[in-house]
TINUDREN-624988 format. One record per residue (C-alpha): residue number from 1; residue in three letters; x, y, z. Coordinates in steps of 0.001 Angstrom, whole numbers, plus 500000, padded with zeros to 6 digits. Layout:
# TINUDREN-624988
r seq = NUM&type = ALA&px = X&py = Y&pz = Z .
...
END
This chain:
# TINUDREN-624988
r seq = 1&type = UNK&px = 505702&py = 506715&pz = 476845 .
r seq = 2&type = UNK&px = 509244&py = 507025&pz = 475509 .
r seq = 3&type = UNK&px = 511199&py = 503897&pz = 474585 .
r seq = 4&type = UNK&px = 514986&py = 503971&pz = 474347 .
r seq = 5&type = UNK&px = 516484&py = 501359&pz = 472000 .
r seq = 6&type = UNK&px = 520129&py = 500502&pz = 472636 .
r seq = 7&type = UNK&px = 521290&py = 498422&pz = 469677 .
r seq = 8&type = UNK&px = 524384&py = 498617&pz = 467448 .
r seq = 9&type = UNK&px = 522680&py = 496890&pz = 464506 .
r seq = 10&type = UNK&px = 521063&py = 499982&pz = 463014 .
r seq = 11&type = UNK&px = 518742&py = 498191&pz = 460609 .
r seq = 12&type = UNK&px = 517274&py = 496121&pz = 463463 .
r seq = 13&type = UNK&px = 516996&py = 499163&pz = 465752 .
r seq = 14&type = UNK&px = 515216&py = 501216&pz = 463076 .
r seq = 15&type = UNK&px = 512863&py = 498347&pz = 462285 .
r seq = 16&type = UNK&px = 511884&py = 498017&pz = 465980 .
r seq = 17&type = UNK&px = 511505&py = 501803&pz = 466294 .
r seq = 18&type = UNK&px = 509266&py = 501966&pz = 463228 .
r seq = 19&type = UNK&px = 506927&py = 499259&pz = 464511 .
r seq = 20&type = UNK&px = 506773&py = 500824&pz = 467993 .
r seq = 21&type = UNK&px = 505983&py = 504224&pz = 466476 .
r seq = 22&type = UNK&px = 503096&py = 502641&pz = 464577 .
r seq = 23&type = UNK&px = 501739&py = 501549&pz = 467969 .
r seq = 24&type = UNK&px = 501900&py = 505071&pz = 469417 .
r seq = 25&type = UNK&px = 505267&py = 505032&pz = 471199 .
r seq = 26&type = UNK&px = 507959&py = 507699&pz = 471036 .
r seq = 27&type = UNK&px = 511363&py = 506128&pz = 470378 .
r seq = 28&type = UNK&px = 515028&py = 507083&pz = 470421 .
r seq = 29&type = UNK&px = 517933&py = 504954&pz = 469195 .
r seq = 30&type = UNK&px = 521443&py = 504723&pz = 470651 .
r seq = 31&type = UNK&px = 524256&py = 502509&pz = 469419 .
r seq = 32&type = UNK&px = 526237&py = 502624&pz = 472660 .
r seq = 33&type = UNK&px = 525539&py = 502483&pz = 476380 .
r seq = 34&type = UNK&px = 527716&py = 505567&pz = 476998 .
r seq = 35&type = UNK&px = 525327&py = 507649&pz = 474902 .
r seq = 36&type = UNK&px = 522179&py = 505959&pz = 476206 .
r seq = 37&type = UNK&px = 523131&py = 506508&pz = 479845 .
r seq = 38&type = UNK&px = 522498&py = 510248&pz = 479314 .
r seq = 39&type = UNK&px = 518981&py = 509615&pz = 477971 .
r seq = 40&type = UNK&px = 515628&py = 509876&pz = 479718 .
r seq = 41&type = UNK&px = 513149&py = 507166&pz = 478804 .
r seq = 42&type = UNK&px = 510396&py = 505086&pz = 480376 .
r seq = 43&type = UNK&px = 511393&py = 501773&pz = 478780 .
r seq = 44&type = UNK&px = 514870&py = 500590&pz = 477739 .
r seq = 45&type = UNK&px = 515275&py = 497892&pz = 475103 .
r seq = 46&type = UNK&px = 518863&py = 496884&pz = 475684 .
r seq = 47&type = UNK&px = 520845&py = 494601&pz = 473400 .
r seq = 48&type = UNK&px = 523287&py = 492401&pz = 475309 .
r seq = 49&type = UNK&px = 525325&py = 491849&pz = 472146 .
r seq = 50&type = UNK&px = 527264&py = 495130&pz = 472105 .
r seq = 51&type = UNK&px = 530936&py = 494334&pz = 471328 .
r seq = 52&type = UNK&px = 533350&py = 495889&pz = 473802 .
r seq = 53&type = UNK&px = 530580&py = 497567&pz = 475822 .
r seq = 54&type = UNK&px = 529587&py = 497104&pz = 479458 .
r seq = 55&type = UNK&px = 525817&py = 497253&pz = 479990 .
r seq = 56&type = UNK&px = 525991&py = 497081&pz = 483806 .
r seq = 57&type = UNK&px = 526250&py = 500864&pz = 484487 .
r seq = 58&type = UNK&px = 523200&py = 501571&pz = 482330 .
r seq = 59&type = UNK&px = 521145&py = 498841&pz = 484031 .
r seq = 60&type = UNK&px = 522200&py = 500041&pz = 487465 .
r seq = 61&type = UNK&px = 521311&py = 503652&pz = 486677 .
r seq = 62&type = UNK&px = 517891&py = 502851&pz = 485200 .
r seq = 63&type = UNK&px = 516897&py = 499840&pz = 487309 .
r seq = 64&type = UNK&px = 513744&py = 501653&pz = 488441 .
r seq = 65&type = UNK&px = 512650&py = 501911&pz = 484804 .
r seq = 66&type = UNK&px = 511449&py = 499042&pz = 482593 .
r seq = 67&type = UNK&px = 514553&py = 497372&pz = 481105 .
r seq = 68&type = UNK&px = 513946&py = 494544&pz = 478643 .
r seq = 69&type = UNK&px = 517025&py = 492720&pz = 477375 .
r seq = 70&type = UNK&px = 517255&py = 491782&pz = 473697 .
r seq = 71&type = UNK&px = 519396&py = 488645&pz = 473536 .
r seq = 72&type = UNK&px = 520636&py = 486300&pz = 470802 .
r seq = 73&type = UNK&px = 521150&py = 483448&pz = 473247 .
r seq = 74&type = UNK&px = 520579&py = 482838&pz = 476958 .
r seq = 75&type = UNK&px = 523385&py = 482425&pz = 479484 .
r seq = 76&type = UNK&px = 524503&py = 483997&pz = 482746 .
r seq = 77&type = UNK&px = 526224&py = 486945&pz = 481055 .
r seq = 78&type = UNK&px = 523372&py = 487859&pz = 478713 .
r seq = 79&type = UNK&px = 520450&py = 487243&pz = 481078 .
r seq = 80&type = UNK&px = 521367&py = 486029&pz = 484579 .
r seq = 81&type = UNK&px = 523603&py = 488872&pz = 485773 .
r seq = 82&type = UNK&px = 521621&py = 491687&pz = 484085 .
r seq = 83&type = UNK&px = 518433&py = 490467&pz = 485789 .
r seq = 84&type = UNK&px = 520209&py = 490496&pz = 489153 .
r seq = 85&type = UNK&px = 521293&py = 494107&pz = 488505 .
r seq = 86&type = UNK&px = 517730&py = 495266&pz = 487861 .
r seq = 87&type = UNK&px = 516656&py = 494408&pz = 484313 .
r seq = 88&type = UNK&px = 513004&py = 493317&pz = 484316 .
r seq = 89&type = UNK&px = 512850&py = 490727&pz = 481528 .
r seq = 90&type = UNK&px = 514382&py = 489497&pz = 478278 .
r seq = 91&type = UNK&px = 513274&py = 488646&pz = 474758 .
r seq = 92&type = UNK&px = 515168&py = 486399&pz = 472316 .
r seq = 93&type = UNK&px = 516033&py = 487685&pz = 468836 .
r seq = 94&type = UNK&px = 514422&py = 487404&pz = 466380 .
r seq = 95&type = UNK&px = 511076&py = 488216&pz = 467990 .
r seq = 96&type = UNK&px = 507590&py = 489266&pz = 466961 .
r seq = 97&type = UNK&px = 506709&py = 492865&pz = 467787 .
r seq = 98&type = UNK&px = 503457&py = 491625&pz = 469400 .
r seq = 99&type = UNK&px = 505498&py = 489653&pz = 471938 .
r seq = 100&type = UNK&px = 507525&py = 492744&pz = 472793 .
r seq = 101&type = UNK&px = 504378&py = 494873&pz = 473121 .
r seq = 102&type = UNK&px = 502871&py = 492345&pz = 475545 .
r seq = 103&type = UNK&px = 505950&py = 492538&pz = 477750 .
r seq = 104&type = UNK&px = 505981&py = 496337&pz = 477692 .
r seq = 105&type = UNK&px = 502276&py = 496500&pz = 478572 .
r seq = 106&type = UNK&px = 502700&py = 493971&pz = 481380 .
r seq = 107&type = UNK&px = 505550&py = 495856&pz = 483056 .
r seq = 108&type = UNK&px = 503860&py = 499211&pz = 482514 .
r seq = 109&type = UNK&px = 500841&py = 497917&pz = 484446 .
r seq = 110&type = UNK&px = 503167&py = 496541&pz = 487119 .
r seq = 111&type = UNK&px = 504950&py = 499891&pz = 487502 .
r seq = 112&type = UNK&px = 501619&py = 501703&pz = 487748 .
r seq = 113&type = UNK&px = 500407&py = 499272&pz = 490409 .
r seq = 114&type = UNK&px = 503582&py = 499872&pz = 492422 .
r seq = 115&type = UNK&px = 503041&py = 503634&pz = 492242 .
r seq = 116&type = UNK&px = 499392&py = 503318&pz = 493270 .
r seq = 117&type = UNK&px = 500290&py = 500998&pz = 496152 .
r seq = 118&type = UNK&px = 502932&py = 503438&pz = 497390 .
r seq = 119&type = UNK&px = 500473&py = 506333&pz = 497126 .
r seq = 120&type = UNK&px = 497813&py = 504510&pz = 499149 .
r seq = 121&type = UNK&px = 500373&py = 503372&pz = 501723 .
r seq = 122&type = UNK&px = 501650&py = 506925&pz = 502198 .
r seq = 123&type = UNK&px = 498076&py = 508214&pz = 502438 .
r seq = 124&type = UNK&px = 497105&py = 505635&pz = 505080 .
r seq = 125&type = UNK&px = 500285&py = 506285&pz = 507064 .
r seq = 126&type = UNK&px = 499511&py = 510010&pz = 507043 .
r seq = 127&type = UNK&px = 495845&py = 509453&pz = 507929 .
r seq = 128&type = UNK&px = 496667&py = 507230&pz = 510903 .
r seq = 129&type = UNK&px = 499922&py = 508806&pz = 512089 .
r seq = 130&type = UNK&px = 498352&py = 510561&pz = 515097 .
r seq = 131&type = UNK&px = 496855&py = 507342&pz = 516445 .
r seq = 132&type = UNK&px = 499019&py = 505759&pz = 519116 .
r seq = 133&type = UNK&px = 499180&py = 502027&pz = 519744 .
r seq = 134&type = UNK&px = 501846&py = 499975&pz = 521486 .
r seq = 135&type = UNK&px = 500191&py = 496614&pz = 520814 .
r seq = 136&type = UNK&px = 502711&py = 493995&pz = 519717 .
r seq = 137&type = UNK&px = 501533&py = 492558&pz = 516392 .
r seq = 138&type = UNK&px = 503485&py = 489355&pz = 517146 .
r seq = 139&type = UNK&px = 500881&py = 488650&pz = 519843 .
r seq = 140&type = UNK&px = 498016&py = 488804&pz = 517367 .
r seq = 141&type = UNK&px = 496615&py = 485319&pz = 516725 .
r seq = 142&type = UNK&px = 494488&py = 484834&pz = 513601 .
r seq = 143&type = UNK&px = 491478&py = 484485&pz = 513375 .
r seq = 144&type = UNK&px = 490445&py = 487078&pz = 515944 .
r seq = 145&type = UNK&px = 487634&py = 489450&pz = 516854 .
r seq = 146&type = UNK&px = 488779&py = 492808&pz = 518196 .
r seq = 147&type = UNK&px = 486311&py = 494905&pz = 520181 .
r seq = 148&type = UNK&px = 487173&py = 498583&pz = 520354 .
r seq = 149&type = UNK&px = 485797&py = 502050&pz = 521020 .
r seq = 150&type = UNK&px = 487621&py = 503392&pz = 517957 .
r seq = 151&type = UNK&px = 487869&py = 501608&pz = 514615 .
r seq = 152&type = UNK&px = 490803&py = 503694&pz = 513352 .
r seq = 153&type = UNK&px = 492926&py = 502301&pz = 516165 .
r seq = 154&type = UNK&px = 492312&py = 498811&pz = 514789 .
r seq = 155&type = UNK&px = 492839&py = 500058&pz = 511221 .
r seq = 156&type = UNK&px = 496349&py = 501096&pz = 512184 .
r seq = 157&type = UNK&px = 497000&py = 497837&pz = 514013 .
r seq = 158&type = UNK&px = 495757&py = 495677&pz = 511122 .
r seq = 159&type = UNK&px = 497728&py = 497557&pz = 508438 .
r seq = 160&type = UNK&px = 500851&py = 497328&pz = 510606 .
r seq = 161&type = UNK&px = 500276&py = 493594&pz = 511096 .
r seq = 162&type = UNK&px = 499893&py = 493073&pz = 507334 .
r seq = 163&type = UNK&px = 503067&py = 495062&pz = 506683 .
r seq = 164&type = UNK&px = 505100&py = 493299&pz = 509397 .
r seq = 165&type = UNK&px = 503959&py = 489842&pz = 508278 .
r seq = 166&type = UNK&px = 504044&py = 490660&pz = 504544 .
r seq = 167&type = UNK&px = 500374&py = 489706&pz = 504177 .
r seq = 168&type = UNK&px = 497899&py = 490878&pz = 501547 .
r seq = 169&type = UNK&px = 494609&py = 492069&pz = 503021 .
r seq = 170&type = UNK&px = 491125&py = 491750&pz = 501584 .
r seq = 171&type = UNK&px = 488989&py = 494528&pz = 503045 .
r seq = 172&type = UNK&px = 485313&py = 493708&pz = 503594 .
r seq = 173&type = UNK&px = 483269&py = 496625&pz = 504977 .
r seq = 174&type = UNK&px = 479902&py = 495124&pz = 505886 .
r seq = 175&type = UNK&px = 478158&py = 498425&pz = 505260 .
r seq = 176&type = UNK&px = 478560&py = 497763&pz = 501519 .
r seq = 177&type = UNK&px = 475678&py = 495886&pz = 499896 .
r seq = 178&type = UNK&px = 477971&py = 493523&pz = 497986 .
r seq = 179&type = UNK&px = 479808&py = 492158&pz = 501034 .
r seq = 180&type = UNK&px = 478368&py = 488636&pz = 500616 .
r seq = 181&type = UNK&px = 479547&py = 488426&pz = 496999 .
r seq = 182&type = UNK&px = 482967&py = 489724&pz = 497987 .
r seq = 183&type = UNK&px = 483236&py = 487206&pz = 500822 .
r seq = 184&type = UNK&px = 482209&py = 484355&pz = 498510 .
r seq = 185&type = UNK&px = 485068&py = 485181&pz = 496129 .
r seq = 186&type = UNK&px = 487719&py = 484972&pz = 498868 .
r seq = 187&type = UNK&px = 489667&py = 481752&pz = 499189 .
r seq = 188&type = UNK&px = 490758&py = 480137&pz = 502427 .
r seq = 189&type = UNK&px = 494289&py = 481585&pz = 502231 .
r seq = 190&type = UNK&px = 493148&py = 485231&pz = 502053 .
r seq = 191&type = UNK&px = 493494&py = 487371&pz = 505184 .
r seq = 192&type = UNK&px = 490229&py = 489260&pz = 505605 .
r seq = 193&type = UNK&px = 489776&py = 492538&pz = 507452 .
r seq = 194&type = UNK&px = 486072&py = 492775&pz = 508291 .
r seq = 195&type = UNK&px = 484455&py = 495934&pz = 509703 .
r seq = 196&type = UNK&px = 481046&py = 497539&pz = 510362 .
r seq = 197&type = UNK&px = 479363&py = 494429&pz = 511752 .
r seq = 198&type = UNK&px = 477066&py = 496749&pz = 513703 .
r seq = 199&type = UNK&px = 475261&py = 497514&pz = 510400 .
r seq = 200&type = UNK&px = 474034&py = 493912&pz = 510006 .
r seq = 201&type = UNK&px = 470742&py = 492418&pz = 511054 .
r seq = 202&type = UNK&px = 470791&py = 489392&pz = 513365 .
r seq = 203&type = UNK&px = 470337&py = 486838&pz = 510554 .
r seq = 204&type = UNK&px = 473147&py = 488395&pz = 508494 .
r seq = 205&type = UNK&px = 475439&py = 488428&pz = 511539 .
r seq = 206&type = UNK&px = 474794&py = 484722&pz = 512065 .
r seq = 207&type = UNK&px = 475465&py = 484037&pz = 508382 .
r seq = 208&type = UNK&px = 478707&py = 486032&pz = 508476 .
r seq = 209&type = UNK&px = 480053&py = 484332&pz = 511609 .
r seq = 210&type = UNK&px = 479225&py = 480922&pz = 510123 .
r seq = 211&type = UNK&px = 481033&py = 481737&pz = 506850 .
r seq = 212&type = UNK&px = 484082&py = 483136&pz = 508654 .
r seq = 213&type = UNK&px = 484803&py = 479699&pz = 510122 .
r seq = 214&type = UNK&px = 486386&py = 478859&pz = 506750 .
r seq = 215&type = UNK&px = 488623&py = 481951&pz = 506628 .
r seq = 216&type = UNK&px = 491548&py = 483693&pz = 508241 .
r seq = 217&type = UNK&px = 490283&py = 487054&pz = 509426 .
r seq = 218&type = UNK&px = 490447&py = 490037&pz = 511747 .
r seq = 219&type = UNK&px = 486976&py = 491303&pz = 512593 .
r seq = 220&type = UNK&px = 486654&py = 494746&pz = 514151 .
r seq = 221&type = UNK&px = 483565&py = 495482&pz = 516225 .
r seq = 222&type = UNK&px = 482735&py = 498774&pz = 517935 .
r seq = 223&type = UNK&px = 480179&py = 497057&pz = 520180 .
r seq = 224&type = UNK&px = 480100&py = 493879&pz = 522249 .
r seq = 225&type = UNK&px = 479850&py = 490781&pz = 520084 .
r seq = 226&type = UNK&px = 479277&py = 487209&pz = 521235 .
r seq = 227&type = UNK&px = 481180&py = 484672&pz = 519125 .
r seq = 228&type = UNK&px = 483079&py = 481405&pz = 519507 .
r seq = 229&type = UNK&px = 486211&py = 483067&pz = 518101 .
r seq = 230&type = UNK&px = 489061&py = 484421&pz = 520181 .
r seq = 231&type = UNK&px = 488138&py = 487954&pz = 521213 .
r seq = 232&type = UNK&px = 490315&py = 490760&pz = 522537 .
r seq = 233&type = UNK&px = 489441&py = 494302&pz = 523573 .
r seq = 234&type = UNK&px = 491546&py = 497309&pz = 522616 .
r seq = 235&type = UNK&px = 490343&py = 500774&pz = 523579 .
r seq = 236&type = UNK&px = 491909&py = 504217&pz = 523579 .
r seq = 237&type = UNK&px = 491335&py = 507603&pz = 525198 .
r seq = 238&type = UNK&px = 493087&py = 509320&pz = 522286 .
r seq = 239&type = UNK&px = 490280&py = 509185&pz = 519754 .
r seq = 240&type = UNK&px = 490553&py = 511531&pz = 516805 .
r seq = 241&type = UNK&px = 487531&py = 513452&pz = 515634 .
r seq = 242&type = UNK&px = 485672&py = 511897&pz = 512722 .
r seq = 243&type = UNK&px = 483138&py = 514031&pz = 510881 .
r seq = 244&type = UNK&px = 480825&py = 511015&pz = 510660 .
r seq = 245&type = UNK&px = 480636&py = 510458&pz = 514400 .
r seq = 246&type = UNK&px = 479122&py = 512425&pz = 517256 .
r seq = 247&type = UNK&px = 481406&py = 512781&pz = 520253 .
r seq = 248&type = UNK&px = 480300&py = 513187&pz = 523842 .
r seq = 249&type = UNK&px = 481263&py = 516457&pz = 525509 .
r seq = 250&type = UNK&px = 483950&py = 514636&pz = 527513 .
r seq = 251&type = UNK&px = 485353&py = 512933&pz = 524380 .
r seq = 252&type = UNK&px = 485405&py = 516289&pz = 522575 .
r seq = 253&type = UNK&px = 487338&py = 517927&pz = 525420 .
r seq = 254&type = UNK&px = 489811&py = 515007&pz = 525427 .
r seq = 255&type = UNK&px = 490253&py = 515343&pz = 521678 .
r seq = 256&type = UNK&px = 490871&py = 519107&pz = 521796 .
r seq = 257&type = UNK&px = 493309&py = 518901&pz = 524722 .
r seq = 258&type = UNK&px = 495255&py = 516008&pz = 523183 .
r seq = 259&type = UNK&px = 495416&py = 517749&pz = 519802 .
r seq = 260&type = UNK&px = 496278&py = 521291&pz = 520873 .
r seq = 261&type = UNK&px = 497922&py = 521188&pz = 524301 .
r seq = 262&type = UNK&px = 501392&py = 521608&pz = 522764 .
r seq = 263&type = UNK&px = 500235&py = 524383&pz = 520417 .
r seq = 264&type = UNK&px = 498542&py = 526703&pz = 522932 .
r seq = 265&type = UNK&px = 499242&py = 527606&pz = 526569 .
r seq = 266&type = UNK&px = 496580&py = 526481&pz = 529069 .
r seq = 267&type = UNK&px = 495212&py = 530024&pz = 529422 .
r seq = 268&type = UNK&px = 494394&py = 530228&pz = 525704 .
r seq = 269&type = UNK&px = 493310&py = 526586&pz = 525460 .
r seq = 270&type = UNK&px = 490779&py = 526968&pz = 528280 .
r seq = 271&type = UNK&px = 489495&py = 530196&pz = 526690 .
r seq = 272&type = UNK&px = 488929&py = 528434&pz = 523346 .
r seq = 273&type = UNK&px = 487065&py = 525638&pz = 525136 .
r seq = 274&type = UNK&px = 484910&py = 528173&pz = 526972 .
r seq = 275&type = UNK&px = 485942&py = 526935&pz = 530418 .
r seq = 276&type = UNK&px = 488080&py = 528289&pz = 533222 .
r seq = 277&type = UNK&px = 491735&py = 527421&pz = 533613 .
r seq = 278&type = UNK&px = 490838&py = 525687&pz = 536894 .
r seq = 279&type = UNK&px = 488201&py = 523592&pz = 535099 .
r seq = 280&type = UNK&px = 490775&py = 522639&pz = 532451 .
r seq = 281&type = UNK&px = 493186&py = 521549&pz = 535186 .
r seq = 282&type = UNK&px = 490430&py = 519460&pz = 536824 .
r seq = 283&type = UNK&px = 489675&py = 517766&pz = 533480 .
r seq = 284&type = UNK&px = 493383&py = 517075&pz = 532943 .
r seq = 285&type = UNK&px = 493505&py = 515435&pz = 536361 .
r seq = 286&type = UNK&px = 490280&py = 513462&pz = 535765 .
r seq = 287&type = UNK&px = 491313&py = 512066&pz = 532372 .
r seq = 288&type = UNK&px = 495085&py = 511899&pz = 532863 .
r seq = 289&type = UNK&px = 495762&py = 514441&pz = 530104 .
r seq = 290&type = UNK&px = 498913&py = 515996&pz = 531512 .
r seq = 291&type = UNK&px = 501610&py = 517130&pz = 529101 .
r seq = 292&type = UNK&px = 504593&py = 514885&pz = 528577 .
r seq = 293&type = UNK&px = 507875&py = 516540&pz = 529480 .
END
């Protein structure tokens, strides 16, 4: 990690750089924002006491980096406005190097978490992009049990609901052995997404449904489930193939036609399926799989 120090008091800047180097950081010192704005660092330690210099352009340019203000006193000019522009935090001179290191570590972890969250969000969006649902998330009332013939459909719905409502989800797959411990750690304000109830024995199902009375949750079930909770059913004919599930012949044909009908003409598609073109037409008619114009 490279730390850029922007400070016109050279003795102070060199002292900070020396202590950071001892802790394994690469450092570079600039006495002006005009020079520092051409730099490339991960963290910027920016003095707000630079006579005749405007720090705003530097903060604006590097607002996605970790900018920690080094201030002699706190007011709107030294702290308030820079924080609004994108600086992450401030530290008052004189300060202990340990305090600075704690701030750097904290914001480094925060930046890493943001990157990981974005990665997982992009991955889930890509994984579920082919699944179509027009269900209005505003109509979803929590708690709720959703019965479906395809869990990924509900996955997409639940993640969209959490995104639309700015909710944090706690995922509890009941196929994991530690689901009871995980459930016990959740507080009443957590929004739970519970799946794989079909893996539970009757006594565990009863225990789960009793415990869920104290929580906000969305429970996805791929089979009929009798509960006292509000229950809705959402099914789809556009199931995607999952290597862990065995499709019926009809479901496989639906999957292939839905996936490849815009990539191959019917003559070639029927040949790949090992059926006649007439049979393909009959299956289109039976399952309503006609191409959209």
